[in-house]
N, C-alpha and C positions, 0 to 999 in steps of 0.2 A: 824385066822391071825396067821402067823407062829412064833414058840415061838423064833427063835432070834429077831424078829418083836419087839415080844412084850418084847423081855427084852431090846433091847435099849429102846422103850416108856415107859416104866418104871422104868430106870434111867432119862430117861430127866425129870419126873414127876415127882423123887422124891427132882432132885435138882431145880426148880421150883417152892418147893411146900412150899405154906407159903411166896412166895419173891412180894414185892414192883414191881409194873409196871414198873419204872425205874431204877431197880436190875435187873429186867427180862431182859431187855433193854439194858443197861449194860453187862450182861453178856454173855447175845448175840454177841453184837456186838468185845466185845476181843475174845471170841473167834472166831469169825468172823477172823479179822484180826490177830489173830496171827496164825491160821489157814495159810492164806495167807504168813506169810514171813516165815514161818517154812517152805515150797512148796517151797522159794524161795530161802532160803536158803540151806533147799536140792537139790532141783533141775534144779539151773545151769547150765551149759553149761562146764563151770568151775567147776574141783570136787571139794569135801569138802578139802579133803586136798591140793589139789594143793594153795587154796585158803589162809588155813590159815597157810602156809607156808609164804605163802610172804607177810602174815600178820605178823607174826614172826620176822624177819627178819628185816621188817619195823620200828616194835615198841624197833625192838635191836639200831638199828639205833641213837635214841631217847637218848639214854645214853648215860652223854658228854661220859665218857672213849672210847666210841667204837666210839661213832662223829668224837671224835680227831685224832683216828688209823688211820680212811676209807680217812678221809680227808686230813692227813697222804700223804696216799700211792697213793692216786688218783693225787695230788703235783707232788710225785716221778713220776708216771707213765709220767703225764701233759710235766713235764720239762725233760723227754729224750724222748716224743715225736718230740716234739720241739728243741731240739738238735738231736736224725738226720732226721730232715727235715729243716730245714735253710740252706740255700744255701751261698754258697760264693758269695761276688759282689755287687753288691748297689744294692736296692727293690726302688721302684718307688710308694708311698706313697700318691701325690699329680700330679695334671696334669703339664706337663711342662708349659713355659710364650706361648714359643713357639712353638709350633710346629714341631715336628722330620722329614726332613724329606724320602725322595719316602726312602731309597738307608739307609738310618740307621737304620730304622727301620726294614728293611728285615734283615741286619747284628743282632741286637739285639734279634730279632724272630732264628735268626739262632744256638745264643749265646744259650738262650734260651732250644729250643729243644735239644742240646748238653749235658745238663746237666742229672746227671744219667749215673750210671756205666756200666746197666748192656744191654750186647751183641743181641739184638731183635732183629737185623734186620737179624743176622746168626741164629734163632732158639732158643736160650737159657732161653726160657722164656717160662713157658704153657698156655696159649692160651695167651688172650688179646689183641693179634694184630695176623691176621690169613692168612693176603696177602701180601707179599711187592712184589712188582714189579714199577722203575720207570716210564715204559710206560703208566702203566693204572694210576700210582698218576699226569702226567701229563693231559692224557684222562681227567679225573673225574674231576679235578684242572681246566682245561679250561671248562668244562660240568658247573661247581659248579659257577663260578664267571660270566660266561652267567645267568643264573640262582639264580642269589643270591638275589635280590630283590624284585623276583615276592613274589607271597601270597595266594595259595592255601585256603583260607581264600572268598577269591573273585575272585573265580567261573568265572564271566564276562568281567574281566580284565585283566586274568591273564586262557585259555580255556588250552592252552596245558600241565602245568602240573598237572594241575587236569589227560586231558589225561596221562598223563604216571603214573601216581600216580596209574586211574584208571588198565589200563597194566598190573603193577607194581603186584595189586592185582590177576588182571586175570588170567595171567602167574603162579603165584603161586599156587591157589586153584586148577589148571591143573596137575599142580606134586604132587597134594597132593589128586590127586584122589577124586574133590568135581563138583559133576553135573553141570548143568546149576542154579538150586538155589541157592548155592553157592557165599560164600562173604567176604566181608570183610572194611578193613582202612588199612594203613601203619599207622607207628606212630614212637616215634623218642628212641624207643630199647624193651629187651624184659621185662622191668618191665612195662610198660603203657601195650604191648597187654595184657598182663595174669591182669592189671588192670582195662582194658578194658571188658577184659569178663571177673571179678569177680562184673562189676558196672550192664552189664550186665543180667549177673543171677539173680541178686539182686533184681532187676527194676522189670525182669521178671515175678519170685517166687511173689514177693511182690503186682502186679496188676492178676495176672491169680491165684493167689492161695493162696492172702491174708496173707502169711508168713510177719509180723514183726521182730523177732531175731532170721533172716538166721545164716546158720552152711554151711563149706563147710568140705568136705572131702576129703584128701587128704593127703600120707606118707610118712613119716620123711624125704625120700631126695628130698623131692619137691622142687621146686627152695623157693627163703626164700622171694623172689617176692611176689607172693603169701600172707604170713605173713603182709607183708607192704601194699599187698592188701586194705585188713585183718586189718587194723591201720584203711588207708583212710574210708572204706567205712563203716566202724561196722560190718563184718564180726566175728563170730566166729571162731577160724581153731578147728577141730577135725582134730589132724595128729595119724596118723596112725604108726605104726612098720610096718619092712619091715625083709623078709626072712634073716637069719643070713647070708649063706650061699651060697643065689641069693644075695643079697641084694635088690628083686623086691618084691613090695608089696602087703601085705599078704591081700589077698582076701577077706578073712571068715574076719579076722578084719574091713576091710572094708565092708565088709558088717553089720553087727555087730552097727559102728559109726554111721548108717545112724540113721537118725528119720524124722521124719517130717516139721521138717523146716531145710531139707536140700535143699541147691537146686544149688547145686551142686558139679560131683565125678572129681577127676586130675588124671593124671596118667605123667607119662617125660618117653619120648623119643626122646634123653636120660636123663637120671639126670645127676644132674653136681657134687656130690662127687663120683659114683666112672663110673658114663659112663653108667652102664645096663637101660638094656628097662621094664620099667614095663610092666605085663599083658593087653596092652589096650582091649585086646575081652573080656578082662573078666569082667576090666572091664568098659566095654561097655551092657552086658549082667544086671551087675547090671541095668546104669544108664535104659533100657529097661522095666526089672523089676518093678522098681521103679518107674517111668517116672520122669527121675532126669538129665537133662545135663550133658554129661562127655565134661569135656575139654582137651587136648592132649597138653604138652609141649613141645614145638620141639625147643625150641628160645637155647638150644646147637648144638645140630647137625640133622635142621631140612633141611639145604639145603648140606647136606650128603647123608642123612639115601633116599631121595626123589631119589637122585644116586644109589645105590649104589650094586640095583638089574641091570642096566646095565651095572655097572662095576664090576660086577660079583659076588658081594658078596649076598646071599639070606637075605632075613630077614624078621621075623613075621608082619602081617601084624598092621596097627600103625595109620592111617590117613580116610579119607572118607566114603574110601570101606566099613569100619565098620558100619554093620544098629550101629545108639547111640552114635558115634560120632558128635559130635555141635560143639564143636568150638578146631580150632589149634592156634597154636604162633609158629612163627618160624622169627629169624633173618637177616636181610637180611647183617644186616654190620657183622657178624661171620665167615660164610664158605659160604654165597653170595658174600665175597668180597669186598662189598660194604665201604665207610667211615662209621665212626661211628655217629652212629645216624638216623639208620633207623630201624625198623621191618615192619612183617606183621600181625594183624589179620584177624582169619579166619572165618566161620562161614558155618553154613550146609546148612543155611536159611537165607533172609533177616528179619523172624522175629524178631531173636535174636537181631542182627544187626539194629536193633530199639531202643532196647533196653540202647543201648550203648550209642546212643546220648542226645547231650544234647538240649531240644531245651526250650528255651522262647517269650511266644508269646505275652505278656502283658509288656517288656520294653517298656518305652518311644521311644527310641532309637531303634525301628522300632523290628522286630521277628526277630526274633536271635537263631540259630541254626548250631553245634557243635558238626563234628562226635568224637573228639577226648578228651582227656586235651589243649591242645594246645588253643588257638582263632588262633591268628596269626596262621601260620605256614611256615617252611621252605623251602619253591619250589625248589632253592640250592639243599638240598638231596634229595631228591623227584629225581630230574633230574640226578642227582650221580649216585640213582640206579640204575635207568632205561640204563641207559649208562654203566653204568657196568655188568649189568644183556644180554645186549643186545652186549656186548662184547664179552662176556666172550661163549653166545649159551648150547647150549644144552649136543656140544660133548665136549667144556672144561671147562665145571665142572664136567661130569663123569672123564675127565682126572683128574682132582684135586685132583679128593676124590679118583678112584683107585688108585694112588702115596697116597695119606696123610692113606688109610684102608689099602694096603698096606705095609705102614710105622708101625701105631701101631701096628696089627696083625706081625712085626715079630718080638717089642723092646717088646710085647708084650710075644711073645715066646722066647724071649732069658730070662726073667728078672725072667717067672716061670722055668728058669736052675737054679738060682742062687739060694745058700741052705742061710735058714735062714730070706728072704724077704715071704708076700704070695700075690697074688694079690684078690684084695675082685670082688665075682663074676664073669662075661662075659665079657667082654667089648661090645658094637653094635655097638658103630661108632670110636671115636677116643679120648677116657678117658679109662685112665689105674691106679685107682686107687692103691698103695701101702701099704701095713704090713706090720707088725713082732709080733713074738709070743714069740720072744730070743734076741731082744729088744727093749728101746724104737729109734718107728723109727722116732723119733724128732730128731735123733742125725743122719742120714740118710739124712734128708730134710736139719739141718745147714751145714754137711762134703759137698753137693751139692753145697750148698750157697755160701761157700767159692772159690768155682773154678767156680765161675758166671753163676750156673745153678739158675732160677726161681722157684720151685716147689708152689702148692696151697698146705695150712696145714690143713687135713681136724682133725674133735674130733669127738666123740664118737657112734665109736671107735674111738682111736688115728690110723691116716693117711696119707699120704701124693699122691698127684696125678700126673700126667703133660695129659694134654692139648695136645693136638699134634697137628701142624698146618700144613700148603706148605713152611712153611720153614724148620720145620725136616725134611723134603725131600731131600735136597740138599744131594749135593754127601759126605757121612762124618758127619755127624750133629747125626743121630739115631747111631750109630757104636760107636761113643766118646759118647752118652749117656748111655749106655746099657753097655759101658766097664770103665763109671765113676762112674760107681752105683755098680760093680762087685768089684772095688778095695776097694770103702770104704764101703758096708758093712765086705770084706776082715779086713779092718784096725779097724771097732768098735767092731768086733767078736774077736780079743784081750783085751777086755775090752768091752763087752758087756754091765759092768753094772752101765759105768762112767754115769754122772749124765747133762741134757740136760742145756747148758749154750748160752749167747745171749739169741736174743731174739726168738728161737724156744724153749727154755724156757717158755714161758710166754703162749702158744697154752697149755703145759699139766699142767701149772701149775692153768688157769681158768676154764680145765676140772673139777680141782679138787675140788673147790670155788664154797658150797650148792646158796649163795645170787647170783641170774641169774645178779641181778640189779646192784649189787657191776659189773660187766665186762661189764650192760649195763654203769658205768657212763667211763670206760675204753676206752670202745670202742667209747665212747664219746669227751673223747677228744684225740685220734686218729684224728677223724675229724678235730677239735677243728686246729688241727695243719696245718691241711692241708691248711686251711686260715692263716698260721705262717706270717707277715710283724716286721719289728722291731719298737724298737720305733721312734720316732719324728727325735729325734738326732743323729740318727744312719742312715737317711732312706737319700735316696735323692730328691730333691723335682724339 
């Protein structure tokens, strides 16, 4: 017997010598259960430090003085949000006794749509609305009206709508170099497309690899839709850093994060914060090495990047042409210019799509199968998406892409020439992230907001970005944006230490608050404010 084995067995003998049987059982049981407990504490996906920090903040909130202070701050924030969101005029909180006439309804809809002060039709906002053309709106409105009461849940009743969806999926798969086995479905948006991929890979791993505690490995810059999907589906997110200079995912860190419970790897083409593209080829290589599916999130710029080579802009490989890429999400309601509520999730082969489906075979109502989250789906949006794609055609999309990328490159070049600000990484498509080492960048965001520009605010590190859309390509819009940035940077540098005020100050404060649950509470207040209606005595019945 080896010396170390004799040492272990001797120690065990000494512990149990002279013990009663019940004591031996008790010691053994306690030791086994204690070891299991310690293993669970030390080796959960979330680190001990992160769990301890959350616990400390949670316990701190039980202290009455702290609880009162937190409640007061939440109430203050909530009142501010309600004040900002509430609109002048009457609110309807009960059904009218008599139905309104069509003309009156249309007039009120026009009034409601005029609320707000941002000039989005003129290109003063970042993203959100990617195309505005009255002729296209007229077309899709008519198409949507024709198909507004159709429902692809009943393919035998509405086969034409199902045909349109199949054609949208196939056209999109071909754009992303999907082979004959490539497939997918339409969804209501990027978040649902992401969620469907996460469900598919979770269920695929559970059935084929026996994984019951799944995790996904993704860059810190990956869209927050993955976090939402993880919360819904019980998947742990292993977030890895990006390189500071390029803002692309750190491939070495991604490989270190992979373990036996990893069900999917994620890359962005491009990411939302900075518009940079991860090294999809390197991520796919990891997928092949460890036999893990790879999802490419092209929700934001997918319908630009597939046309860029034709528009004269070379791009790095990012799609199904790379072995190991098994799914791609791309939003038709962004640079596909379709109405909101439309996206596509694609897979390299049907086996993955099958795990996206929800199928019930024992329901008294019959055998039930649904491809996405929704049961009934809006046939109108499917038809409108099909019509938009057919209306643009390949040449139309290429021309629009060229205009947008030309404009993005112009803005990027001009901003790089302005002192005291910098650009995050190298934008791949239409998003330009802006930062500063000389002043709080939120000052610039606030100053531009005062001129009517609505940009996106970033955190960790502080930044702002502009997402260039078709409206920014109109004559003079990009030039005005650059000139306004140049003017406001010069103004800020006269007093670069000036504190940020107003709404933009919230972003800076939010980053410095270590209790992220508190920031979550503030965010919930903001969402609550979106559903504000006055009390009944002030409302119109």
